[in-house]
N, C-alpha and C positions, 0 to 999 in steps of 0.2 A: 894546442888545442885543433881536432881535423876540423879540414875547411869541407864544408857539404854546398855541391855547385851550387850555384845565387836557382841554376835554370828548373835543376828540383824541389831547391825548396817551393818553390810558385809552381811547380806543375806545369811548365811551358815547357815548348822544343827549344833550339839556340836560335832559331830562324823564325820563332815567334814573333809577333807584331808586338807592336807595342801596345794598340788598343787588349791583346790579348795578353798580354802583361800584367796590365792596369784590372782587369776584369778579374784575371785571378790573386791581383793581391787586393785588392776589394772585399771577394769570399774569404781572401785567411786572415785579413785583419778582420771582417766581421766574426768568423768563428773562434778565434784564439783572442781575443781582446781579454784580460783579463778581470775586470769589470761586467762581465759575460760569461765567460768563460772558468770556473773554479776549477778545474784538474790541473795537478801540480806543474805537470809540464807546460800549460797554456801561456805563463809569461815566456820561459824560453821562445819557443816556438811566436809568439807575435813578435822578440825580438828580432830573431830568425827573418821574419816573411819583411819586416820592416826596410832592412838591412841589403837585403836582396833585391826588395822594389828602389831603394837609393838608388842602386849601382844600376840595374836594369832598364830604370827610366830616366832615362838619363845618356844619350845619345853618346857622348863622348865617354862618357864611364865603362858605360856601354863596350862596344868599340875596345878599349883598354880591357876590359875584363876578360873579352874573346880572344884575345894575343894574348894573354899571360896570366891570366888567370886568380889566383889568389893571391899573386905578386901585382896585382896591376897596380897599386895605390904607390908602392912603393916605386915601379916603376917613372909613372908618374912623375914623383917628388924627383925624381934621379932626369929626368926630358926634361929641358926648358919648354921645349916644344910641345908638349901636350899639357902646360902647367894652365888652369883656367881660374875661374874667381870660386874660392869654392866656399860659403858663405858657412856653411854648418862650424867648422872647426872654426873659423872667425867670430863663429860668435856661441859660443860653448854653452852661453846661459837661457838656452831655450828651452823651457821645462815639458816634462812629460813623452818626451820621446827621443828615439836616438840620432844621433846627430847628419848621420847622410839623411832620415827622415825630413828631418826638418829642413836640409838643403831643399831635397824637391820641392817643398813646399812652394821658396821662395823662386825657385831654378823655373819650375812650370806653371806657378796658377798665380802669382803676385800680378794683382791688377785685372784679373779676370773672374768671370763669371762662373768662370767651369769650375773652380774653386766647391761654391757652392753649389753648384749640382754634385761635385764631386762627394763630399759633404753626407749629402742627405741621400747620396742611393747608400751610401755605405751603412750606416745605423736608422734608417725607416725600415717598414716594415710596409708591408703590398698596399697596404690604406697611405703612404705616405707621410704617418706622422710618426714625431720621434718619439724612443723611450725613455733612455735618459742621457740622452745625447744632444746638443741642442742641432740648430740647424744650419745656422753662422760660421761653428768651427768645432772639430774634432777636438773636445772638450768632454772633464768630464768634471765634476764638483769632488773635493774629497768629504770620506765621510768623517763623520764627527765620533769621538772616542767618549767615555766617560770613566772615569776615576775617581776613587775614595782622597779628600782630605779630611785629617785628623786635627781637630780644633780645639784648646782649651778655652774652662770657663769662660778665662778671663779675655782671651782673644771675640768669643761670640759676643762679649760684653761692649767692649771699647772697641775690637775693628781695629785696623792697620792694616801693615803687608805681613807676607809668611812669606821667605822663597819657598819653592815646590822644586824636586828632579823628578822627570819621568819618565818615560820610552812613547813615544810616538813612528810611527812607520811613513818613512819621506820615499818619493822617487827621487835617483839621480838620472844623469845628464843621461845614463843611455836606456834609461827606461824599465832598471830594475827598483824594485819595493824592498828596501832594507830598514832595519831598526837604527833609532837616532835619539839617543840621548840626551833633555832638554835640563836645564835650569832659568827657571823664570820669577818674578815676582810676582804676589798676587796680592788685588788691593782686597781687602777682607770687610764687606759690608757689615753695618755696625746693624745689628740682631738679629743673623741668621741662625736658621735653629736647628737642629737634627730632621737631614732630608731634605734641606733645601741644597738646591744647585744654582753654582755661583759658575756661570758662560764665559768661556774664554776662547773671542770669538776669531778666526784661521789659525786654532794652535794646534789641531788636530790633524789629520795626514793629508795630506798634499793634494791638490787636484793633479787635473791630466792635461795636460795641455796648459793654457791661461785658466781654466777655472778656477775658480779659489779654494783656500786650502776647506776644509772640513773645523769644527770647532772642539772645543777642550770642555768636557761639561763634570766638572766636578762636585760630586753628591759631598753635603757635609755630614762627619761622623763626630761628635764630641765626645774627644778624651777623658779618660775615667778621670776622677780628681779625689784625693784621699780627704778630702777636706765637708767633700759636699757629693749627694746623689741627687740624680736626676728624678722628676717625674712633670716629660711637659714645661712649661714655663716659670714651673717650682722646684725649687730645691729645699733638702732636707739635709740638717746638720745633726749631729748630737753632741751634750756637755754633760761631763759628771760633775754630781755633785754629793760631798758626802751626808752619810747620816742625819747630822748637827746641822747642816744646809736645809735639810728639807724640810724640817724638823722646825726653825729658829727662822728659817728667807735668807736669802743673801744677793746683793747685786754680783752678775758677772758679766764680762768682758767677753762677746762672741764675736766672734770674725765673721765679717760675708764680704760679696764679691767686691765691692767699693773701700771698705775700710771698715770697723768696727766700734760695736755701740754697745752702749750699757741697758744689761736685758735683766728687768728686775723679776726674781725669782721668791714669791710670797711665801707665808711659810703656811707647813705641814702641805708642801705641794709630794704628788703624790709620783713614784716610779712611772719612766715613760711618757707622762704629759707632755705635753705638745703648746708650745707658744708660737703666733702668727707675726712675727715682722713685715707689715705691705710693702709692699716695693724694692723686696730687694731680691728677688730674683732674676730672671732672665727676660729680656727683652720683648715687648710683642708687638704687634699693630697697636693696640692702644697700652699705654702702661710698659707694668712691668706685671712678671708672675710675682708670688710669695716669697719668703722663706720661713722653713718652719724648723723650728727649736727642739727637738728633747730630751726633757730631763731624762739620766739615770745614774741611780744611788747607788754611789760602790761604794763596800766595804773593803777598806783596809784588809792586807792581806798579814798585817802584823801587828798587834797593838803592845806600847809598854805596860809595867806592873800598876801604874798609874791609871793608864785610861781602862784597864780591866776592872779593876776596884771600881772605878763610876759607871759602867757598865754593866756590871754589878745591883750599882746601886739603885743604877735607872730601872732594872728589872724589876727589884723590889717595889719600888714606890707606881710603879709602871700600872695602871688603872684599866687599862684596854687589851682587848685580844685581836688581833687584824682576823683572825681565821672565823670570827664573826660579826666583822666589818660589812655591811654594804655599802662598800667601796664604789665608786664612779666611774665607769667601764675606760677601760685603758686606750686613749690616741684621743680623748676628748683633747681641745687646744683652744688655748686664751688667746687673744688677741694683745702682742706687745704695743 
């Protein structure tokens, strides 16, 4: 990668004073900080400014740079007489900044009030109030992220743990924002519903400096279930019965989210009639919703010759005409 002269990056002359270098850095850092400037090149410019200031703000490093140019750091490693305590390289865990920038803080401002003045001047307006940066440190909280988590009806009812994989953005040790895949176990609170939000503190984007990371907000989406349809906290299912069961009545075994229960279908039950099983739906603030069981009378696709004779006999003795009947409206339900 082509080296850009550090003096050119900061816009100062080679014989510029430390005060001019510092003022140029403040101006550039404020202009190109990624949380302030959303232009594509802002992040790389901010990194260059940090790197340049990290060298030119230190008298020993600046002297080496003036003498050896871009190879100054290599010469320092080879010449024992020019070595010094380079804290940033010994502490690569500094978050949010380039290594050289972190060193500058330790070298120049440690244990002094100048640090607070320096930071206040960078990210305050003319009225002296901060925007999104604190007065005490050069830090910016990470942004919260939102994602969708699909839960089964069983997970909604019973809660438990679920392993999820998601992509977030994290700042590396050099100040670059990079995508990162993360996997973690999420505790599912019992009774969440469609649209509920599960907050995972500190699992969003990393903060700048020592600021806290943002949160991960998981919005609950209930996954489709082949057994039930959903209506708020209520569930609906359908059970098929034969024509003879509809006429004579039958006791059926019906599956719920918790277990299987017996449901009595009374004689002369009409097609699409609904029965309500109280408290067999999804959890809510007080109790649970209901489960509605709809009856569907199904005609067999094929019948034996004996069955056909019986149907013929039934049609001869039947004394009803369904087209003249005033039947009750579809959708009427009974409580089981």
